[in-house]
Structures are given as structure tokens and as C-alpha cells.
VEXPA-528459 format. One record per residue (C-alpha): residue number from 1; chain; x, y, z. Coordinates in pm, 1 decimal. Example, Ala and Ser with C-alpha at 12.3 -4.5 7.8 and 13.67 -1.06 7.14 Angstrom:
BEGIN
SITE seq mol       xx       yy       zz
SITE   1   A   1230.0   -450.0    780.0
SITE   2   A   1367.0   -106.0    714.0
This chain:
BEGIN
SITE seq mol       xx       yy       zz
SITE   1   A  11838.1   1753.0  16975.6
SITE   2   A  11670.8   1889.9  16629.8
SITE   3   A  11950.5   2075.0  16464.4
SITE   4   A  11675.1   2194.5  16224.5
SITE   5   A  11497.7   2419.7  16504.7
SITE   6   A  11792.4   2624.3  16478.4
SITE   7   A  11868.9   2653.7  16107.7
SITE   8   A  11545.9   2622.0  15952.9
SITE   9   A  11452.2   2457.1  15629.3
SITE  10   A  11747.4   2470.1  15394.8
SITE  11   A  11624.7   2286.4  15090.4
SITE  12   A  11361.3   2058.0  14952.0
SITE  13   A  11368.0   1691.1  14966.6
SITE  14   A  11557.4   1487.1  14677.4
SITE  15   A  11746.6   1171.9  14618.1
SITE  16   A  12106.2   1142.0  14506.3
SITE  17   A  12342.6    856.1  14489.2
SITE  18   A  12430.9    882.1  14842.6
SITE  19   A  12080.1    853.7  14971.5
SITE  20   A  11775.0   1021.4  15049.8
SITE  21   A  11806.5   1396.3  15178.8
SITE  22   A  11532.4   1609.9  15341.8
SITE  23   A  11528.4   1999.2  15448.8
SITE  24   A  11652.5   1857.7  15770.2
SITE  25   A  11994.5   1777.9  15626.5
SITE  26   A  12204.1   2071.5  15647.1
SITE  27   A  12462.1   2125.7  15359.5
SITE  28   A  12765.6   2197.9  15545.2
SITE  29   A  12929.2   2344.0  15254.1
SITE  30   A  12665.0   2608.1  15282.2
SITE  31   A  12787.4   2705.5  15636.0
SITE  32   A  13039.7   2989.7  15665.7
SITE  33   A  13271.4   2996.5  15984.0
SITE  34   A  12984.3   3138.5  16226.1
SITE  35   A  12704.9   2905.6  16086.3
SITE  36   A  12965.1   2620.7  16166.0
SITE  37   A  13067.8   2760.8  16496.5
SITE  38   A  12665.1   2768.7  16581.0
SITE  39   A  12615.9   2428.2  16446.3
SITE  40   A  12886.9   2260.7  16655.4
SITE  41   A  12744.2   2484.3  16971.3
SITE  42   A  12405.4   2331.8  16869.8
SITE  43   A  12565.8   1950.3  16919.7
SITE  44   A  12711.4   2058.7  17244.2
SITE  45   A  13077.5   2002.8  17107.2
SITE  46   A  13388.8   2186.0  17207.7
SITE  47   A  13457.1   2499.1  17006.7
SITE  48   A  13743.6   2340.9  16807.8
SITE  49   A  13537.8   2097.0  16629.0
SITE  50   A  13426.3   2421.9  16408.0
SITE  51   A  13790.0   2427.7  16230.5
SITE  52   A  13823.5   2060.1  16232.7
SITE  53   A  13489.0   2036.0  16005.1
SITE  54   A  13592.4   2327.3  15798.4
SITE  55   A  13936.2   2180.6  15733.5
SITE  56   A  13806.6   1849.6  15624.2
SITE  57   A  13556.9   2042.8  15379.8
SITE  58   A  13805.6   2257.7  15226.2
SITE  59   A  14136.6   2105.0  15262.1
SITE  60   A  14060.7   1737.4  15297.8
SITE  61   A  13775.3   1760.9  15015.5
SITE  62   A  13596.9   1518.1  15193.1
SITE  63   A  13247.4   1396.6  15060.8
SITE  64   A  13102.0   1189.4  15349.4
SITE  65   A  13127.6   1217.4  15721.2
SITE  66   A  13300.1    916.7  15762.9
SITE  67   A  13614.6   1064.4  15609.9
SITE  68   A  13655.0   1300.5  15912.0
SITE  69   A  13869.4   1072.7  16103.5
SITE  70   A  13967.5   1283.4  16385.5
SITE  71   A  13600.5   1305.6  16507.5
SITE  72   A  13476.5   1014.6  16702.2
SITE  73   A  13262.4    744.7  16537.4
SITE  74   A  12940.9    887.0  16735.2
SITE  75   A  13018.9   1244.3  16620.9
SITE  76   A  13028.7   1132.1  16260.5
SITE  77   A  12715.3    948.1  16289.4
SITE  78   A  12514.1   1246.3  16470.8
SITE  79   A  12657.6   1467.8  16180.7
SITE  80   A  12544.2   1207.4  15915.7
SITE  81   A  12182.0   1200.8  16074.0
SITE  82   A  12107.8   1566.7  16034.9
SITE  83   A  12387.0   1699.5  15764.1
SITE  84   A  12501.8   1644.2  15405.6
SITE  85   A  12796.2   1745.3  15192.5
SITE  86   A  12639.7   1825.3  14869.5
SITE  87   A  12837.9   1999.9  14572.5
SITE  88   A  12542.3   1978.6  14328.8
SITE  89   A  12426.6   1705.1  14143.1
SITE  90   A  12712.5   1634.5  13879.1
SITE  91   A  12954.7   1773.3  13644.2
SITE  92   A  13114.7   1728.6  13297.3
SITE  93   A  13455.7   1821.3  13182.5
SITE  94   A  13522.2   1897.5  12823.1
SITE  95   A  13916.5   1874.6  12735.9
SITE  96   A  14020.9   2086.6  12471.7
SITE  97   A  14275.7   2030.6  12195.1
SITE  98   A  14495.9   2282.6  12403.2
SITE  99   A  14460.3   2101.4  12734.9
SITE 100   A  14216.2   2374.6  12870.6
SITE 101   A  13922.5   2208.9  13074.8
SITE 102   A  13590.2   2348.7  13071.0
SITE 103   A  13364.3   2218.8  13372.3
SITE 104   A  13010.3   2220.5  13350.8
SITE 105   A  12848.4   2194.3  13700.1
SITE 106   A  12478.2   2090.2  13734.2
SITE 107   A  12361.3   2283.6  14055.5
SITE 108   A  12127.9   2104.9  14292.2
SITE 109   A  11820.7   2285.9  14140.9
SITE 110   A  11915.4   2167.4  13804.0
SITE 111   A  12073.1   2489.4  13664.0
SITE 112   A  12434.6   2451.1  13505.0
SITE 113   A  12738.3   2710.9  13578.9
SITE 114   A  13063.3   2709.4  13390.9
SITE 115   A  13415.6   2720.5  13501.8
SITE 116   A  13746.1   2683.2  13315.4
SITE 117   A  14102.8   2562.1  13398.3
SITE 118   A  14355.3   2714.0  13175.8
SITE 119   A  14712.3   2549.0  13193.0
SITE 120   A  15013.1   2766.2  13103.1
SITE 121   A  15386.9   2733.0  13129.1
SITE 122   A  15428.0   2822.9  13508.5
SITE 123   A  15094.6   2833.7  13606.6
SITE 124   A  14735.6   2688.7  13638.9
SITE 125   A  14460.6   2947.4  13629.1
SITE 126   A  14076.3   2859.4  13715.2
SITE 127   A  13823.6   3099.4  13585.3
SITE 128   A  13500.1   3101.6  13801.1
SITE 129   A  13156.1   3216.7  13761.0
SITE 130   A  12972.0   3406.2  14021.2
SITE 131   A  12604.2   3382.0  13850.5
SITE 132   A  12400.5   3138.2  13643.3
SITE 133   A  12372.9   3365.5  13343.5
SITE 134   A  12442.2   3736.0  13372.5
SITE 135   A  12262.0   4055.0  13474.8
SITE 136   A  12401.2   4262.3  13204.5
SITE 137   A  12382.2   4210.5  12818.3
SITE 138   A  12744.7   4291.5  12680.9
SITE 139   A  12707.1   4207.8  12294.4
SITE 140   A  13033.8   4017.4  12269.0
SITE 141   A  12928.0   3785.6  12519.5
SITE 142   A  12745.8   3467.2  12491.5
SITE 143   A  12667.4   3456.1  12890.3
SITE 144   A  12489.4   3837.8  12832.6
SITE 145   A  12238.5   3635.8  12589.8
SITE 146   A  12110.7   3398.4  12868.0
SITE 147   A  11990.9   3651.9  13114.0
SITE 148   A  12009.6   3609.5  13459.9
SITE 149   A  11883.7   3297.2  13610.6
SITE 150   A  12018.1   3364.3  13966.6
SITE 151   A  12299.8   3474.8  14167.7
SITE 152   A  12548.6   3166.0  14309.4
SITE 153   A  12586.6   3113.0  14675.9
SITE 154   A  12916.8   3118.0  14813.9
SITE 155   A  12941.0   2765.2  14838.5
SITE 156   A  12859.4   2717.0  14486.8
SITE 157   A  13141.2   2936.6  14395.5
SITE 158   A  13362.5   2736.8  14660.6
SITE 159   A  13235.7   2402.1  14459.6
SITE 160   A  13384.9   2509.7  14134.4
SITE 161   A  13727.6   2530.3  14296.6
SITE 162   A  13673.2   2203.6  14472.0
SITE 163   A  13593.8   2015.6  14176.0
SITE 164   A  13862.7   2176.2  13962.3
SITE 165   A  14109.0   2049.8  14235.9
SITE 166   A  13977.8   1713.5  14203.7
SITE 167   A  14023.3   1741.8  13817.4
SITE 168   A  14396.3   1843.8  13845.5
SITE 169   A  14458.7   1510.5  14064.2
SITE 170   A  14801.0   1486.3  14150.9
SITE 171   A  14925.9   1722.7  13888.8
SITE 172   A  15004.9   2095.0  13894.9
SITE 173   A  14792.2   2281.0  14150.4
SITE 174   A  14563.7   2580.7  14098.4
SITE 175   A  14790.7   2867.9  14118.9
SITE 176   A  14557.3   3152.2  14007.0
SITE 177   A  14189.6   3208.2  14039.5
SITE 178   A  14031.2   3482.2  13820.5
SITE 179   A  13656.2   3571.8  13851.4
SITE 180   A  13577.3   3616.2  13484.9
SITE 181   A  13339.0   3361.0  13386.9
SITE 182   A  12944.4   3369.0  13417.7
SITE 183   A  12806.6   3670.0  13565.2
SITE 184   A  12938.4   4018.6  13679.1
SITE 185   A  13083.6   3924.3  14023.8
SITE 186   A  12963.3   4287.5  14189.9
SITE 187   A  12630.2   4237.2  14118.5
SITE 188   A  12690.0   3917.0  14355.3
SITE 189   A  12887.4   4135.9  14614.8
SITE 190   A  12799.7   3952.2  14952.9
SITE 191   A  12861.3   3595.6  14805.6
SITE 192   A  13170.1   3714.7  14634.1
SITE 193   A  13312.9   3832.1  14972.0
SITE 194   A  13204.6   3543.8  15137.4
SITE 195   A  13356.9   3299.3  14900.5
SITE 196   A  13668.0   3502.3  14894.2
SITE 197   A  13702.4   3480.9  15274.3
SITE 198   A  13687.1   3108.4  15243.5
SITE 199   A  13939.2   3099.0  14963.8
SITE 200   A  14196.9   3290.5  15150.4
SITE 201   A  14149.7   3184.3  15473.4
SITE 202   A  14490.2   3009.8  15601.1
SITE 203   A  14358.7   2825.5  15877.1
SITE 204   A  14100.5   2596.5  15772.3
SITE 205   A  14029.9   2746.3  15420.3
SITE 206   A  14197.4   2720.9  15047.2
SITE 207   A  14481.8   2918.0  15138.5
SITE 208   A  14517.8   3100.4  14845.9
SITE 209   A  14693.4   3429.3  14832.9
SITE 210   A  14475.0   3755.3  14762.3
SITE 211   A  14733.0   3860.6  14502.4
SITE 212   A  14661.4   3517.3  14301.6
SITE 213   A  14286.5   3631.6  14300.6
SITE 214   A  14136.1   3856.2  14031.8
SITE 215   A  13805.8   4001.8  14011.8
SITE 216   A  13671.3   4133.2  13675.7
SITE 217   A  13407.6   4387.5  13637.3
SITE 218   A  13192.5   4543.4  13349.4
SITE 219   A  13219.6   4859.3  13513.1
SITE 220   A  12990.9   4871.9  13833.1
SITE 221   A  13194.3   5213.5  13933.4
SITE 222   A  12992.5   5244.5  14270.8
SITE 223   A  13091.6   4920.6  14406.5
SITE 224   A  13474.7   4912.9  14325.2
SITE 225   A  13588.7   5045.2  14649.6
SITE 226   A  13419.8   4721.7  14800.1
SITE 227   A  13685.2   4526.7  14659.8
SITE 228   A  13991.2   4692.8  14789.4
SITE 229   A  13955.1   4559.4  15161.8
SITE 230   A  13965.1   4186.3  15039.5
SITE 231   A  14326.5   4268.8  14896.5
SITE 232   A  14251.2   4087.0  14541.4
SITE 233   A  14349.8   4226.5  14188.1
SITE 234   A  14090.6   4428.0  14021.5
SITE 235   A  14030.3   4438.3  13639.2
SITE 236   A  13803.1   4656.7  13453.2
SITE 237   A  13641.1   4538.7  13119.9
SITE 238   A  13651.9   4869.1  12900.8
SITE 239   A  13604.0   4755.4  12526.2
SITE 240   A  13540.9   5113.8  12410.4
SITE 241   A  13680.5   5469.5  12415.8
SITE 242   A  13324.5   5662.6  12388.8
SITE 243   A  13025.0   5655.8  12562.0
SITE 244   A  12849.7   5639.5  12229.4
SITE 245   A  13011.9   5302.7  12137.0
SITE 246   A  13007.0   5158.7  12497.3
SITE 247   A  12641.5   5203.6  12502.1
SITE 248   A  12631.5   4992.4  12181.8
SITE 249   A  12857.4   4724.3  12329.0
SITE 250   A  12750.2   4698.7  12685.5
SITE 251   A  12432.9   4908.8  12711.6
SITE 252   A  12288.0   4817.7  13066.6
SITE 253   A  12650.7   4872.7  13278.1
SITE 254   A  12735.2   5210.3  13068.9
SITE 255   A  12414.3   5368.3  13143.6
SITE 256   A  12440.1   5332.9  13478.4
SITE 257   A  12781.8   5410.7  13492.3
SITE 258   A  12939.0   5628.5  13211.4
SITE 259   A  13289.2   5618.7  13084.9
SITE 260   A  13387.7   5942.1  13282.5
SITE 261   A  13246.3   5822.6  13608.2
SITE 262   A  13392.1   5468.9  13550.6
SITE 263   A  13733.3   5606.4  13503.1
SITE 264   A  13715.2   5846.3  13805.7
SITE 265   A  13641.9   5546.4  14026.4
SITE 266   A  13942.2   5383.1  13882.4
SITE 267   A  14162.5   5704.2  13954.5
SITE 268   A  14038.1   5716.4  14336.6
SITE 269   A  14070.5   5355.6  14382.0
SITE 270   A  14310.0   5299.9  14670.9
SITE 271   A  14572.2   5096.4  14511.1
SITE 272   A  14842.2   4945.2  14733.2
SITE 273   A  15220.6   5020.8  14666.9
SITE 274   A  15339.5   4794.0  14355.1
SITE 275   A  15001.6   4714.2  14267.0
SITE 276   A  14806.8   4845.9  13967.0
SITE 277   A  14462.2   4801.2  13797.3
SITE 278   A  14407.7   4595.5  13484.5
SITE 279   A  14175.3   4712.5  13190.5
SITE 280   A  14058.6   4447.2  12955.4
SITE 281   A  13977.1   4529.8  12604.2
SITE 282   A  13783.3   4293.3  12367.8
SITE 283   A  13896.8   4363.5  12020.7
SITE 284   A  13602.2   4357.6  11775.0
SITE 285   A  13712.5   4355.1  11378.8
SITE 286   A  13609.3   4710.7  11235.5
SITE 287   A  13432.1   4807.3  11566.5
SITE 288   A  13686.3   4916.0  11825.1
SITE 289   A  14008.7   4771.4  11670.6
SITE 290   A  14153.8   5106.7  11488.6
SITE 291   A  14433.6   5331.5  11565.9
SITE 292   A  14232.3   5598.5  11647.6
SITE 293   A  14064.7   5395.0  11915.3
SITE 294   A  14407.6   5278.7  12059.9
SITE 295   A  14503.2   5655.0  12092.0
SITE 296   A  14189.3   5741.1  12248.8
SITE 297   A  14223.5   5467.9  12491.3
SITE 298   A  14602.9   5579.0  12583.0
SITE 299   A  14448.1   5923.5  12668.6
SITE 300   A  14182.6   5808.0  12878.8
SITE 301   A  14399.7   5606.9  13087.5
SITE 302   A  14647.3   5851.7  13156.4
SITE 303   A  14749.7   5916.2  13494.0
SITE 304   A  14598.8   5539.0  13604.3
SITE 305   A  14859.1   5292.2  13721.8
SITE 306   A  14760.1   5003.5  13519.2
SITE 307   A  14823.7   4742.6  13218.8
SITE 308   A  14604.7   4667.3  12950.1
SITE 309   A  14515.2   4317.6  12819.9
SITE 310   A  14367.8   4307.0  12478.9
SITE 311   A  14152.8   4001.4  12420.8
SITE 312   A  14078.1   3906.0  12044.2
SITE 313   A  13709.4   3862.9  12031.9
SITE 314   A  13612.9   3484.4  12048.1
SITE 315   A  13339.9   3395.5  11818.4
SITE 316   A  13024.8   3213.8  11939.0
SITE 317   A  12720.5   3075.4  11741.0
SITE 318   A  12479.0   3367.4  11660.4
SITE 319   A  12741.5   3643.1  11709.0
SITE 320   A  12762.6   3918.7  11450.7
SITE 321   A  13119.0   4028.2  11566.8
SITE 322   A  13446.8   3897.4  11402.9
SITE 323   A  13789.5   3855.4  11543.7
SITE 324   A  14044.3   4115.4  11408.6
SITE 325   A  14354.8   4002.5  11224.8
SITE 326   A  14676.0   3954.7  11363.4
SITE 327   A  14795.9   4237.8  11203.8
SITE 328   A  14523.7   4484.1  11330.6
SITE 329   A  14596.2   4324.3  11673.5
SITE 330   A  14975.5   4385.3  11661.8
SITE 331   A  14931.9   4761.8  11528.6
SITE 332   A  14674.6   4833.8  11835.9
SITE 333   A  14923.4   4678.7  12081.3
SITE 334   A  15187.1   4896.5  11947.4
SITE 335   A  15023.7   5209.5  11921.8
SITE 336   A  14947.0   5163.1  12307.8
SITE 337   A  15284.4   5067.0  12388.5
SITE 338   A  15424.8   5359.5  12194.0
SITE 339   A  15235.5   5588.2  12458.5
SITE 340   A  15408.7   5404.3  12762.3
SITE 341   A  15142.2   5172.2  12853.4
SITE 342   A  15221.0   4815.3  12944.9
SITE 343   A  14987.7   4612.4  12692.0
SITE 344   A  14959.4   4219.4  12673.7
SITE 345   A  14759.0   4010.2  12412.3
SITE 346   A  14565.2   3732.0  12609.3
SITE 347   A  14608.9   3421.1  12410.0
SITE 348   A  14259.2   3243.8  12357.6
SITE 349   A  14256.3   2896.9  12500.0
SITE 350   A  13981.4   2653.4  12473.8
SITE 351   A  13781.8   2766.0  12187.4
SITE 352   A  13690.3   2448.1  12054.1
SITE 353   A  13483.4   2354.3  12350.6
SITE 354   A  13362.7   2710.1  12410.0
SITE 355   A  13592.7   2777.2  12691.0
SITE 356   A  13776.7   3090.4  12584.8
SITE 357   A  13658.0   3425.1  12714.0
SITE 358   A  13328.1   3528.9  12622.0
SITE 359   A  13201.3   3207.3  12515.7
SITE 360   A  13072.4   3030.8  12855.1
SITE 361   A  12698.4   2995.6  12813.4
SITE 362   A  12454.2   2744.6  12777.7
SITE 363   A  12534.2   2595.3  12449.1
SITE 364   A  12684.6   2290.7  12523.0
SITE 365   A  12424.3   2003.1  12517.6
SITE 366   A  12431.8   1636.2  12469.8
SITE 367   A  12467.8   1547.5  12113.4
SITE 368   A  12516.0   1908.3  11980.4
SITE 369   A  12829.4   2075.9  12003.6
SITE 370   A  13199.8   2099.9  11893.3
SITE 371   A  13330.0   1906.0  12175.4
SITE 372   A  13430.2   1551.4  12068.1
SITE 373   A  13714.5   1493.2  12274.8
SITE 374   A  13709.8   1428.7  12674.1
SITE 375   A  13397.9   1392.7  12894.4
SITE 376   A  13410.9   1301.5  13225.0
SITE 377   A  13069.5   1245.3  13434.4
SITE 378   A  13105.7   1235.9  13806.4
SITE 379   A  12879.3   1258.4  14114.2
SITE 380   A  12920.1   1544.9  14317.8
């Protein structure tokens, strides 16, 4: 039986360390649950094989069909003749002095995407990317200077998690996932929903609690309500208290969704009991870090169940902005707290490997970077 007659052409012929693959080789990681069920059905196998294979992919993190030991040898051989398990070409890990790990994944088409493992006292957070580059042009973000190459597919988002789990080894497990890496998640909504379904599936998926997942948006107001049914946390990148300033800092998104429209959408967002929105505010020295800005911010957020994360700007080559002083950060936080808001300053992590907030992009290349510590190359 030709499985490709059902699925069609899924990719180009290419060579890997695991052999020669043609368009007839279906990447099992690219299939969602219904797609896997159709594949199983096309082989004439019982339905329960669907969840068996999915469990091996996501919980077993297998790389070959031979590792699926509860399938018969004949079934594994049949899978091998028509399918593959491909996570991309390779990945590299850059380890910071503070033990943050920046993972640079080369996808099957040669493009690269970055994710970051951030250790803390009682948690290990993985910062995920949703696009190669970004459709927006926020001035304080390196990714915004790249433009958009393309959206990531659901399995490419999941691959970042699978690889990060390998990097953890037998150490502490990943506790939190944040979509705060490269790209605007709500601009890739279908893939985002699919990936979260696989991340939170408790039968065969990775089993993350939605409460441990946060999606950050630059402010696509018309898509906020699409996030509510997912049960995850929502963070909004605000960064200015007037449309005039926000148009300068975040021109693409603010011209589509003004501050008023965005905050109206936040006020009408269907928050579950005991949940609240997060507002992220990148502090730029002499631009948006004054006491007056803090007072205006508190007025904008009045009546919204929320907390505020202050993010001191993380410099990158070519940026014109600077990070504020410790005194300016503390004053901004104190003013907001004085109005009754819960306010936290996010500690910068992984700066020396360009892994901090706003530093993800395409600057790490062989032989030219501030990275001098750990590099690990691995086949995908």
C-alpha cells in the first residue's frame, strides 16, 4: 500500500545521517492525532496504535522506529519504509555564565530558530519561538530587525521542547513554558493551538499543565479571545503609555491596535477566577522609564486584574537604546507599587550568549560572537 497516495508530497528528497529520505517518507512528528489515526488506518492497524506511536514520539522521545518496542518487528519495518522521525538538521547549545542555555535549531530547510532554557531556584523555564524572525518591528527587539522568514509548524514548536528536554538530561525537568521567543505567537495562531494541544495532552502528549504555559503577545487585540479556551496564561507587551510613544517603539502593532483598543480587549478578556493578566514593560533609559510614565501606566491598568513585569532593556549590537540605571528601575517599580499594583523586575539571564529577552536573532555565527563557553552539536 502506498501511504503517500493518502498524504501526498510532504517534502523534498535530502540526505541525513540516518539515510536518504524522499517525499514518500512522512515525518511522524508532523502529524497531529487525527493525522496519525489516518496513517494507522491506512496500514490496516488497530486504532490503539495511534496513541502508542504518539506516546513514543512525545514521552519516549524516540528517534527511530526500532525503539518502539511495543510494535511488532514487521510493524516497525513497515513504518521505517514509509516514515521518518525528523527534528531538523542539527542544534547547538550555547551555555551562559549564569547556566542559561540558548539552543539554536537548524530546521530542515536550513533556517534557524532559537529557544532558551532558564534555570531558577524552584523552576526551569523554556522560552519558545513561534516564527523564524517576526512579522512585527518592535524597535527594542533584535528579532524584529530580521523580518519574517516564515511561521513555524506545530511540530517545529514541539521539537524545541523535545530537544530542550534532552539538554536537561537526568537533571531537573522543565516546569514552565513561555512563548516569548522569536515571533508573534498570535500571528501563527493555528500552529500555536495545535502545539499547545500536544503539549498539554495527558494521554500521549507532554502533559504540561496549561497553568504552566504563558503566551506573550505584542498586542494583537482582535485575537486575545482565541487564547482563553486554551486555559494558558496571557502576557501583553505594553512598553508605552501613549500611542505617540508606542507608535515609535512598536509601530506595526500599535497602528493596527491602539492602546485604547488593546486595553479594552484586556478588560473584556474572560479571566478565570484566581487568574490575572500579565503586562510586560521593557524599560528603556530616558524613553519610557520616568516617574510620569509609571503614573500613567498605573492609570491605564486601573480596573484590570493583573500584575506587571518590568524588563530592563537588554542591549544587542546596533541598538540605539540603553538599559536604565538600577535607581531608575527601583523608582519606577516603587511608583507602581504605590498605586496598588503587583510589580516584579525580571532578572536578565543569558546576556553573554544573546539569550536574554529581546536578544534572540541571527547574530550567533561561527567565529563571531560573545559566546566562548559551551557548544554542543547534535544530530536531530
